N, C-alpha and C positions, 0 to 999 in steps of 0.2 A: 437700231436698224438701217439708218439712214448711212452711218459710217460703215457697215456691211455691205450695202448696196455700192459705195463709193470704191471700197477697196476692191469689190471684185469688177465694176466697172475698169477701175485704173489697171486691175492682173489682165484683163480681157485686153484693153488697148496697147499693153507693151507685148502681147503675145501675137497681136496682129501680124500680119506680112509687112515687109517694109514698105511698100506700096501703100499698103493703108494707113502706116506709121507717118509716111509722107503726106500723104493726103489730108488724114487727121490734124497733124500738126499747121498745116497751113490752110486750114477751112475753120477755126476754130473761132473765129470772131463772127462767121456765116451763120455758125452753128447756134451761137450764142445770140444773135438777133433773131436767129426763126425760134428761141426758144421763148425771146421777148415776144416776138408777135402772136405765138400760140397763146402766150399768158393773157397779152392783150386782149384778143379778140375773145378769149371765156370772160372776162373781164366785161366786154362790151354787150356779150349775148347775157350775160346774168346781170348786168346792173350794177354790179358791185365787184370789188376786188374781195380778193381773200389775203389777210394779213397773217401771217406766221410770228406766234411770240413765246418766250421761253419762260416757263414757271420753274420753280425749285419744290420738291415734295420732299419730305422728310422720310426716309427710309431705314427701318431696321437693320442693321450690319454689323457682324461681329467684328470688333476693331483689333481686340489683341484676347489672349489668355490668360488665366490668372493661375498661380500654382494652385494645387487643393491643399486645403488644409487638413483632408482625411487621410492618413497613413494608410489606412486599408483601400484606399481607391485613390492610386497616384497619379492619374490622367489630369491634366487640367483643363479647368473649365474655361469654356468662352464667356468673355465678356461685351456685351452688346451695347451699341451707341445710334445716334441716330445720325445719318450722315445726309447731305442735301444729294438730290439727284434731278440731274435738268430733264426737264420734260419738255418737248416741241407742241406747240399746241396753235388752231387757228381760229379763225374769228374773223364775221364779214366787217366791210371796212368800206366807207361811202365814197364815190368817186365823182368826177366832172365829167359824165359821158360826153361833151363834145369835146373837153380836153384831152380824153382817152380816145378817140376817133381821130385828132390830129396825132397825137402820138403813135397811134397805129400808122398812118398816111405817112408820117417821117421814117417809121421803121421799114415799112414796105419798100420806100425810097432807098433807103441805107441798105438793104437786103439786096435789092437787084442790083446795085453798085457792085457788093462784094461778091454776088454771083457771076458778074461778067469778070471782075477783077480774076477771079479763083479759077476759071477755064482754061488761062492757059498754066496756070500753077498744075493743075490736076494734071492736063495733056502732058505738062514735065516729065511729073512724077509719075505718070504711066512709063513712059518711054524711059526714064531712067531706071526703075523697076518691073520689067514686064512679068506678068506672071504665067 
């Protein structure tokens, strides 16, 4: 599901106007920092972090087809076997709230720096690719 969403997002960004592509290309770090700010604020509000981890679940799948031994029914029969399928799960994780607040302040400072640096770049993209 996550891969599908990522593919759709990449397709949409590839279809953006040249101005949008220019702005997206030049503000990637700013968007990343903003995502981290949002995550850190959520952690502080909850009092814990949410950690993702992967488990592998055995799932029955068709491995191959065996020829039929019955001449009256020549259709091959499927042979099943277990394949490992990755599943992403989440669990709560304890955090140091004081360290998380310090991290948030650092991220906010960095976000402000990147936002100030992005203003002339965005203006240049708008001038270069007017809509």
